[in-house]
C-alpha positions in Angstrom: -7.8 12.6 12.4 -6.7 10.2 9.6 -7.6 11.2 6.8 -7.7 10.1 2.5 -8.0 13.1 0.1 -8.8 12.3 -3.3 -6.7 8.6 -2.8 -5.9 6.9 -6.0 -4.7 3.6 -6.6 -4.0 1.0 -9.2 -3.2 -2.7 -10.3 -2.7 -1.6 -14.0 -6.4 -0.8 -13.8 -8.3 1.2 -11.6 -8.7 -0.3 -8.4 -9.0 3.0 -5.7 -10.7 5.9 -7.3 -11.2 9.6 -5.7 -11.3 7.6 -2.4 -12.2 10.5 0.4 -13.2 9.6 3.9 -11.7 11.0 7.8 -11.8 8.5 10.5 -11.8 10.9 14.1 -10.9 10.4 17.3 -13.7 8.5 18.6 -15.2 7.0 15.2 -14.5 3.1 14.6 -14.8 2.9 10.6 -15.5 0.0 9.1 -14.2 -0.8 5.5 -16.2 -3.2 3.6 -16.5 -4.9 0.3 -16.3 -7.4 -2.0 -12.7 -9.5 -2.7 -10.3 -7.4 -5.1 -12.5 -4.1 -4.0 -9.2 -2.9 -2.6 -10.0 -3.1 1.6 -6.0 -4.1 2.0 -4.8 -1.9 -0.1 -7.1 0.8 1.3 -5.2 -0.2 5.1 -1.5 -0.2 4.3 -2.3 2.8 2.5 -3.3 4.1 5.7 -0.8 3.5 7.5 1.8 4.4 5.2 2.8 1.4 3.8 2.3 2.1 0.2 2.0 5.6 -0.9 -1.0 6.9 -3.0 -0.7 7.6 -6.7 -2.3 10.6 -6.2 -4.4 12.1 -3.5 -3.0 12.6 -0.1 -3.5 10.3 3.5 -2.9 12.9 6.6 -2.7 12.3 10.0 -3.4 15.5 11.9 -2.1 17.2 8.7 0.8 15.8 8.6 1.5 13.8 5.1 2.0 10.5 6.3 4.1 9.2 3.8 7.1 12.1 4.7 6.8 11.4 7.9 10.2 9.0 9.7 8.9 5.3 10.1 9.5 5.9 14.4 7.5 9.3 14.4 5.1 7.2 12.0 4.9 4.3 14.6 3.8 6.4 17.8 0.9 7.6 15.7 -0.6 4.9 14.0 -0.4 1.2 14.9 -1.8 -2.0 12.3 -2.6 -5.6 12.6 -1.8 -6.7 8.9 -3.6 -10.0 7.3 -0.7 -12.1 7.0 2.6 -10.5 8.8 5.8 -12.9 7.9 7.6 -13.4 11.8 9.7 -15.3 10.1 12.3 -16.3 13.9 10.8 -18.1 16.8 10.2 -14.8 18.4 7.8 -15.9 22.0 4.3 -14.1 22.6 5.7 -11.5 24.7 8.5 -10.4 22.4 5.8 -9.9 19.3 3.7 -7.6 21.8 7.1 -6.2 23.1 7.9 -4.7 19.5 4.8 -2.5 19.5 7.1 -0.4 22.2 10.1 -0.1 20.0 9.5 3.6 18.6 8.4 4.5 22.6 12.3 2.7 23.6 14.9 4.7 25.1 18.0 5.4 23.9 19.6 2.5 24.6 16.3 0.1 23.2 16.0 -1.3 26.7 12.4 -1.9 28.0 11.2 -0.2 30.4 9.1 -0.9 33.7 6.2 1.0 31.4 7.4 -0.8 28.3 6.7 -4.0 30.3 3.2 -2.8 31.8 1.6 -1.7 28.3 3.0 -5.2 27.1 1.0 -7.0 29.9 -1.8 -4.7 30.0 -2.4 -5.5 26.7 -1.6 -9.0 26.6 -4.4 -9.5 28.7 -7.1 -7.2 27.5 -6.5 -10.0 24.1 -6.6 -13.1 26.7 -3.0 -14.4 25.7 -1.1 -13.1 28.8 -1.0 -17.1 29.6 1.1 -17.7 26.3 3.7 -15.0 26.7 6.7 -17.4 26.8 4.8 -19.5 23.8 6.9 -19.0 20.1 4.4 -17.2 17.9 5.4 -20.6 15.8 3.5 -22.9 18.2 0.1 -21.2 18.5 -2.7 -21.6 16.6 -3.9 -18.7 13.6 -6.4 -17.3 16.4 -4.2 -16.9 19.4 -1.6 -15.3 16.9 -4.4 -13.0 15.4 -4.6 -12.1 19.2 -1.2 -11.7 19.8 -0.3 -9.3 17.3 -3.4 -7.5 18.0 -2.8 -6.8 21.7 1.1 -5.6 19.8 -0.6 -3.0 18.2 -2.7 -2.1 21.8 0.3 -1.8 23.4 1.7 0.6 20.8 -0.7 3.4 22.3 -1.0 5.1 19.1 -3.9 7.6 18.6 -4.8 5.7 15.6 -5.5 1.8 14.6 -5.5 0.6 11.4 -6.7 -3.4 11.5 -7.4 -5.5 8.1 -9.6 -8.0 8.8 -9.1 -8.6 12.3 -11.0 -11.5 13.0 -10.1 -13.7 10.7 -9.8 -17.1 12.3 -11.0 -15.8 15.5 -14.2 -17.8 17.0 -17.7 -15.9 17.7 -16.5 -15.7 21.1 -13.2 -13.7 20.1 -15.0 -12.2 17.6 -16.8 -10.3 20.0 -14.4 -9.7 22.3 -11.8 -8.1 19.4 -14.5 -5.7 18.8 -15.6 -4.9 22.5 -11.7 -3.9 22.6 -11.7 -1.7 19.6 -15.0 0.1 20.8 -13.3 0.7 24.4 -10.7 1.9 22.4 -12.9 4.4 20.3 -14.6 5.7 23.3 -11.2 6.2 24.7 -10.3 8.6 22.3 -8.6 6.3 19.5 -9.6 7.1 15.5 -9.8 3.4 14.7 -10.7 1.8 10.8 -11.2 -1.8 10.5 -11.5 -4.2 7.5 -14.2 -6.6 8.1 -16.1 -9.1 5.8 -19.0 -9.9 8.7 -21.2 -7.0 7.5 -23.2 -8.1 11.1 -20.3 -7.4 12.9 -19.9 -4.0 11.1 -23.3 -2.9 11.5 -23.0 -4.1 15.5 -20.1 -1.9 16.4 -19.1 0.2 13.7 -20.0 4.0 13.8 -19.6 5.1 10.1 -18.8 2.5 7.0 -16.5 2.7 3.6 -18.3 0.6 0.9 -15.6 0.0 -1.7 -16.2 -1.5 -5.1 -13.1 -2.1 -7.5 -12.9 1.2 -10.1 -15.6 3.4 -8.0 -15.5 6.1 -5.4 -16.3 4.9 -2.0 -19.4 5.0 -0.4 -18.9 6.4 2.9 -21.6 6.9 5.8 -24.0 6.3 8.7 -24.5 2.3 8.7 -28.0 2.8 7.8 -27.1 4.8 5.1 -24.3 2.3 3.7 -26.4 -1.3 4.2 -29.0 -1.2 1.8 -30.8 -3.9 -0.1 -29.9 -2.1 -3.0 -26.4 -1.1 -2.6 -25.5 -4.4 -1.3 -27.3 -6.1 -4.4 -25.5 -3.7 -6.7 -21.7 -4.2 -5.2 -22.1 -8.1 -3.5 -24.2 -9.4 -6.6 -26.5 -11.3 -3.4 -30.2 -10.5 -2.6 -30.0 -9.3 1.1 -33.0 -8.1 3.8 -32.1 -5.9 6.0 -34.3 -5.2 9.5 -33.1 -5.1 13.1 -31.8 -6.7 15.8 -34.9 -7.7 18.4 -32.9 -7.3 21.3 -30.1 -4.5 20.0 -31.9 -2.8 17.6 -28.6 -2.9 15.2 -29.2 -3.1 11.6 -28.9 -7.5 10.6 -28.6 -8.5 7.3 -29.9 -11.9 5.7 -28.6 -13.0 2.6 -31.2 -14.2 0.5 -30.1 -15.8 -3.0 -27.6 -14.4 -5.8 -28.6 -11.9 -8.3 -30.0 -13.7 -11.1 
């Protein structure tokens, strides 16, 4: 389990205020909210890349920010929004970076490391790109390579910041199917997502952020209400049920006058 307790963070003015949430094994938590609400900041806090100004982030009751980097990398894997990779690495080399915390004393990949990388690349549909430099790939292909790296890391916790950005609808669905499979396999998964219908379909719970206000954490039905979405996003939304899946479906109508 990864949890945030009474977490606060600000950039001059309050951004995240008394955030209390947890993601247990077998859960897929969707982090949603308008632009500037602190979603990416929360993702970085959950990864241990940023320290909270007050409160704690823990993995199985261990303070994430006091753990050595190698230990953190064995617990939590990430897909970030804009990750700079300046050198001409191939897709396979990038995916193998996810195995670094598990390499032996001499830092050489073993057969099981190569097998984990291949499995992750096949799952994300990028195995045929293995020898291509990352710089030559499209935005969507790069995103799937970074997802493969996180999967190859084989951690009990996955934190993803807008992994569906730049993906077409097929690959968005494939992505969330993969995350759902990891969840069902026992991983604790938290994902920042803008598409509220994707969040409603795949997430087991949601955390709705609004800058300077406490997060609203609960089930899809509890969080995605017409009144709450009107208040936070400033739009009129009709909420219904999908005729086939029964999942919650949102239909934006107009801006609040």
